C-alpha positions as a Markdown table, in Angstrom:
| # | Residue | x | y | z |
|---|---|---|---|---|
| 1 | Met | 90.8 | 72.8 | 78.5 |
| 2 | Ala | 92.5 | 69.9 | 80.4 |
| 3 | Glu | 95.4 | 72.2 | 81.3 |
| 4 | Val | 93.0 | 74.8 | 82.6 |
| 5 | Lys | 91.3 | 72.2 | 84.7 |
| 6 | Arg | 94.6 | 70.9 | 86.1 |
| 7 | Gln | 95.6 | 74.4 | 87.1 |
| 8 | Tyr | 92.2 | 75.0 | 88.7 |
| 9 | Asp | 92.5 | 71.7 | 90.6 |
| 10 | Ala | 96.0 | 72.6 | 91.8 |
| 11 | Thr | 94.8 | 76.0 | 93.0 |
| 12 | Gly | 91.9 | 74.4 | 94.8 |
| 13 | Arg | 94.1 | 71.9 | 96.5 |
| 14 | Arg | 96.5 | 74.6 | 97.7 |
| 15 | Glu | 93.6 | 76.7 | 99.1 |
| 16 | Arg | 92.1 | 73.7 | 100.9 |
| 17 | Ala | 95.5 | 72.8 | 102.3 |
| 18 | Arg | 95.9 | 76.4 | 103.5 |
| 19 | His | 92.5 | 76.4 | 105.2 |
| 20 | Arg | 93.3 | 73.1 | 106.9 |
| 21 | Arg | 96.6 | 74.5 | 108.1 |
| 22 | Arg | 94.9 | 77.6 | 109.4 |
| 23 | Asp | 92.3 | 75.5 | 111.2 |
| 24 | Val | 95.1 | 73.5 | 112.9 |
| 25 | Val | 97.0 | 76.7 | 114.0 |
| 26 | Ile | 93.8 | 78.2 | 115.4 |
| 27 | Ala | 93.0 | 75.1 | 117.3 |
| 28 | Ala | 96.5 | 74.9 | 118.7 |
| 29 | Arg | 96.4 | 78.5 | 119.7 |
| 30 | Asp | 93.1 | 78.0 | 121.6 |
| 31 | Leu | 94.4 | 74.9 | 123.4 |
| 32 | Phe | 97.8 | 76.4 | 124.2 |
| 33 | Glu | 96.2 | 79.4 | 125.7 |
| 34 | Thr | 93.7 | 77.5 | 127.8 |
| 35 | Asp | 95.6 | 74.3 | 128.7 |
| 36 | Gly | 99.3 | 75.2 | 128.2 |
| 37 | Phe | 101.9 | 73.6 | 126.0 |
| 38 | Gln | 102.6 | 70.4 | 127.9 |
| 39 | Ala | 98.9 | 69.5 | 128.5 |
| 40 | Thr | 98.0 | 70.1 | 124.8 |
| 41 | Thr | 98.4 | 67.0 | 122.7 |
| 42 | Ile | 98.6 | 66.8 | 118.9 |
| 43 | Ser | 95.6 | 64.4 | 119.1 |
| 44 | Ala | 93.6 | 67.1 | 120.9 |
| 45 | Val | 94.6 | 69.7 | 118.3 |
| 46 | Ala | 93.7 | 67.3 | 115.5 |
| 47 | Lys | 90.3 | 66.6 | 117.1 |
| 48 | Arg | 89.5 | 70.3 | 117.5 |
| 49 | Ala | 90.6 | 71.1 | 114.0 |
| 50 | Gly | 88.8 | 68.2 | 112.4 |
| 51 | Val | 92.0 | 66.6 | 110.9 |
| 52 | Ser | 94.1 | 63.6 | 111.6 |
| 53 | Ala | 97.0 | 63.7 | 114.0 |
| 54 | Glu | 99.2 | 62.2 | 111.3 |
| 55 | Ser | 98.5 | 65.1 | 109.0 |
| 56 | Ile | 99.6 | 67.5 | 111.7 |
| 57 | Tyr | 102.9 | 65.6 | 112.2 |
| 58 | Lys | 103.3 | 65.6 | 108.4 |
| 59 | Gly | 102.7 | 69.3 | 108.1 |
| 60 | Phe | 104.6 | 70.6 | 111.2 |
| 61 | Gly | 106.8 | 67.8 | 112.4 |
| 62 | Thr | 106.8 | 68.6 | 116.1 |
| 63 | Lys | 104.6 | 70.4 | 118.6 |
| 64 | Ala | 107.3 | 73.1 | 119.1 |
| 65 | Val | 107.2 | 73.9 | 115.3 |
| 66 | Leu | 103.5 | 74.1 | 115.6 |
| 67 | Ala | 103.9 | 76.6 | 118.5 |
| 68 | Lys | 106.1 | 78.8 | 116.3 |
| 69 | Ala | 103.4 | 78.6 | 113.6 |
| 70 | Val | 100.9 | 79.8 | 116.1 |
| 71 | Phe | 103.1 | 82.7 | 117.2 |
| 72 | Asp | 103.6 | 83.8 | 113.5 |
| 73 | Phe | 99.8 | 83.6 | 113.0 |
| 74 | Val | 98.9 | 85.7 | 116.1 |
| 75 | Ile | 101.6 | 88.3 | 115.4 |
| 76 | Ala | 100.4 | 88.8 | 111.9 |
| 77 | Gly | 96.7 | 88.4 | 112.7 |
| 78 | Asp | 96.2 | 86.2 | 109.6 |
| 79 | Asp | 98.0 | 83.7 | 107.4 |
| 80 | Glu | 98.6 | 85.9 | 104.4 |
| 81 | Pro | 102.1 | 85.5 | 103.0 |
| 82 | Val | 102.9 | 89.1 | 103.4 |
| 83 | Pro | 106.0 | 90.1 | 105.5 |
| 84 | Met | 105.5 | 92.4 | 108.4 |
| 85 | Ala | 107.6 | 95.1 | 106.8 |
| 86 | Glu | 105.3 | 95.2 | 103.8 |
| 87 | Arg | 102.1 | 95.5 | 105.8 |
| 88 | Pro | 100.2 | 98.8 | 105.9 |
| 89 | Glu | 101.1 | 99.6 | 109.6 |
| 90 | Ser | 104.8 | 99.2 | 108.8 |
| 91 | Gln | 104.4 | 101.2 | 105.6 |
| 92 | Ala | 102.8 | 104.0 | 107.6 |
| 93 | Val | 105.8 | 104.1 | 110.0 |
| 94 | Gln | 108.1 | 104.3 | 107.1 |
| 95 | Ala | 106.2 | 107.1 | 105.4 |
| 96 | Glu | 105.8 | 109.3 | 108.6 |
| 97 | Pro | 108.4 | 112.1 | 108.5 |
| 98 | Asp | 108.5 | 112.9 | 112.2 |
| 99 | Val | 110.6 | 110.5 | 114.3 |
| 100 | Arg | 108.5 | 110.8 | 117.5 |
| 101 | Arg | 105.4 | 110.2 | 115.4 |
| 102 | Lys | 107.1 | 107.2 | 113.9 |
| 103 | Ile | 107.6 | 105.7 | 117.3 |
| 104 | Ser | 104.0 | 106.5 | 118.3 |
| 105 | Leu | 102.7 | 104.8 | 115.3 |
| 106 | Tyr | 104.9 | 101.8 | 115.8 |
| 107 | Val | 103.6 | 101.4 | 119.4 |
| 108 | Asp | 100.0 | 101.6 | 118.3 |
| 109 | Gly | 100.6 | 98.6 | 116.0 |
| 110 | Leu | 102.7 | 96.8 | 118.6 |
| 111 | Leu | 99.8 | 97.1 | 121.1 |
| 112 | Val | 97.4 | 95.3 | 118.7 |
| 113 | Arg | 100.0 | 92.6 | 118.1 |
| 114 | Gln | 100.7 | 92.1 | 121.8 |
| 115 | Gln | 97.0 | 91.8 | 122.6 |
| 116 | Arg | 96.8 | 89.0 | 120.1 |
| 117 | Ser | 100.1 | 87.3 | 120.9 |
| 118 | Ala | 101.0 | 87.9 | 124.6 |
| 119 | Arg | 99.5 | 84.7 | 126.0 |
| 120 | Val | 101.1 | 82.6 | 123.2 |
| 121 | Gln | 104.5 | 84.2 | 123.9 |
| 122 | Ile | 104.1 | 83.4 | 127.6 |
| 123 | Val | 103.2 | 79.8 | 126.9 |
| 124 | Ile | 106.3 | 79.4 | 124.8 |
| 125 | Arg | 108.5 | 81.3 | 127.2 |
| 126 | Asp | 107.4 | 79.4 | 130.3 |
| 127 | Gly | 107.0 | 76.1 | 128.5 |
| 128 | Arg | 110.7 | 76.0 | 127.6 |
| 129 | Leu | 111.5 | 75.6 | 131.3 |
| 130 | Ser | 109.9 | 72.2 | 131.4 |
| 131 | Asp | 110.1 | 71.2 | 127.8 |
| 132 | Glu | 113.4 | 71.5 | 126.1 |
| 133 | Thr | 111.9 | 71.3 | 122.6 |
| 134 | Leu | 110.6 | 74.9 | 123.2 |
| 135 | Arg | 114.0 | 76.3 | 124.1 |
| 136 | Glu | 115.0 | 76.8 | 120.5 |
| 137 | Thr | 111.6 | 78.2 | 119.6 |
| 138 | Trp | 111.8 | 80.8 | 122.3 |
| 139 | Gln | 115.4 | 81.7 | 121.3 |
| 140 | Thr | 114.1 | 82.1 | 117.7 |
| 141 | Leu | 111.4 | 84.5 | 118.9 |
| 142 | Met | 114.0 | 86.5 | 120.8 |
| 143 | Asp | 116.4 | 86.6 | 117.8 |
| 144 | Glu | 113.6 | 87.6 | 115.4 |
| 145 | Arg | 112.6 | 90.4 | 117.7 |
| 146 | Leu | 116.1 | 91.7 | 117.8 |
| 147 | Thr | 116.5 | 91.5 | 114.0 |
| 148 | Gly | 113.2 | 93.5 | 113.6 |
| 149 | Met | 114.2 | 96.1 | 116.2 |
| 150 | Thr | 117.6 | 96.5 | 114.5 |
| 151 | Met | 115.8 | 97.2 | 111.2 |
| 152 | Leu | 113.5 | 99.7 | 112.9 |
| 153 | Gly | 116.4 | 101.2 | 114.8 |
| 154 | Arg | 118.4 | 101.7 | 111.6 |
| 155 | His | 115.4 | 103.4 | 110.0 |
| 156 | Leu | 114.9 | 105.7 | 113.0 |
| 157 | Leu | 118.6 | 106.6 | 113.0 |
| 158 | Glu | 118.5 | 107.5 | 109.4 |
| 159 | Thr | 116.1 | 110.4 | 110.2 |
| 160 | Gly | 118.9 | 112.1 | 112.0 |
| 161 | Asp | 116.6 | 113.1 | 114.8 |
| 162 | Leu | 117.6 | 110.7 | 117.5 |
| 163 | Arg | 119.7 | 112.0 | 120.4 |
| 164 | Asp | 123.4 | 112.7 | 119.8 |
| 165 | Gly | 125.8 | 109.9 | 120.2 |
| 166 | Ile | 123.3 | 107.0 | 120.3 |
| 167 | Thr | 124.4 | 103.9 | 118.4 |
| 168 | Leu | 122.4 | 101.5 | 116.4 |
| 169 | Glu | 123.1 | 98.8 | 119.0 |
| 170 | Glu | 121.7 | 100.9 | 121.8 |
| 171 | Val | 118.6 | 101.9 | 119.8 |
| 172 | Ala | 117.9 | 98.2 | 118.9 |
| 173 | Asp | 118.5 | 97.2 | 122.6 |
| 174 | Val | 116.1 | 99.8 | 123.9 |
| 175 | Leu | 113.4 | 98.9 | 121.4 |
| 176 | Trp | 114.0 | 95.1 | 122.0 |
| 177 | Thr | 113.6 | 95.6 | 125.7 |
| 178 | Tyr | 110.6 | 97.9 | 125.8 |
| 179 | Ile | 108.5 | 95.8 | 123.4 |
| 180 | Ser | 109.1 | 92.6 | 125.4 |
| 181 | Val | 106.1 | 90.6 | 126.4 |
| 182 | Glu | 107.3 | 90.8 | 130.0 |
| 183 | Leu | 106.4 | 94.5 | 130.3 |
| 184 | Tyr | 103.0 | 93.9 | 128.8 |
| 185 | Glu | 102.5 | 90.9 | 131.1 |
| 186 | Leu | 103.4 | 92.9 | 134.3 |
| 187 | Leu | 101.4 | 96.0 | 133.6 |
| 188 | Val | 98.4 | 94.8 | 131.6 |
| 189 | Leu | 97.9 | 91.2 | 132.6 |
| 190 | Val | 99.1 | 91.4 | 136.2 |
| 191 | Arg | 98.6 | 94.9 | 137.3 |
| 192 | Gly | 95.5 | 95.5 | 135.2 |
| 193 | Trp | 96.5 | 98.6 | 133.3 |
| 194 | Ser | 94.4 | 99.4 | 130.3 |
| 195 | Pro | 96.0 | 98.8 | 127.0 |
| 196 | Glu | 95.8 | 102.5 | 126.3 |
| 197 | Arg | 97.6 | 103.4 | 129.5 |
| 198 | Tyr | 100.3 | 100.9 | 128.8 |
| 199 | Ala | 100.8 | 102.2 | 125.2 |
| 200 | Gly | 101.0 | 105.7 | 126.5 |
| 201 | Leu | 103.8 | 104.8 | 128.9 |
| 202 | Leu | 105.7 | 102.9 | 126.2 |
| 203 | Lys | 105.5 | 105.8 | 123.8 |
| 204 | Ser | 106.9 | 108.3 | 126.4 |
| 205 | Ala | 109.6 | 105.9 | 127.6 |
| 206 | Val | 110.9 | 105.0 | 124.2 |
| 207 | Ile | 110.7 | 108.5 | 122.8 |
| 208 | Asp | 112.6 | 109.9 | 125.8 |
| 209 | Ala | 115.2 | 107.1 | 125.6 |
| 210 | Leu | 115.9 | 107.5 | 121.9 |
| 211 | Cys | 115.2 | 111.2 | 121.3 |
| 212 | Gly | 115.7 | 112.8 | 124.7 |
| 213 | Pro | 113.1 | 114.7 | 126.6 |
| 214 | Ser | 110.8 | 117.0 | 124.6 |
| 215 | Val | 111.6 | 120.7 | 124.9 |
């Protein structure tokens, strides 16, 4: 009985710690988006999340690490420990037999992720220019994006339906470029395009670049 109670207590502690961590990440996201990286202090995040500043330093170490945790949260849309490749939207892309439809499905999911994450990405990207602690964080985001697009590019190549002569490096570079936050920022946030119009352009551009014009 005592062993069962200890297991229950441990599970409860882990869940409470997870909830506190999520509260901190959400608080940081809100403050980063409204006030920017530099103006947001750990003390302000702690106050908003209802925790101590010390606990945030203990859990994350630095504000830059916290910013990366915020990015991971907004990209996924939750704090579930499930890799992006194992989530339903990724599984749907994997299962779709038509390569053009694969790309279309991927862009549909990308649009949702960009609507959640664009402002956080911009905070990190622009913040690195005045705060060197964010430079590594931004580079990590760029590297992770390229790794993900290389994995997707390899999957698309394996269909045998991309245009003749295209290499994995080119496929990855095309995807890496078109899904950048800069394109979303320019068309949706600056020029006021609807998300649907933006996604339509992205689908056409990527499909034409990788598969060639439809006949």
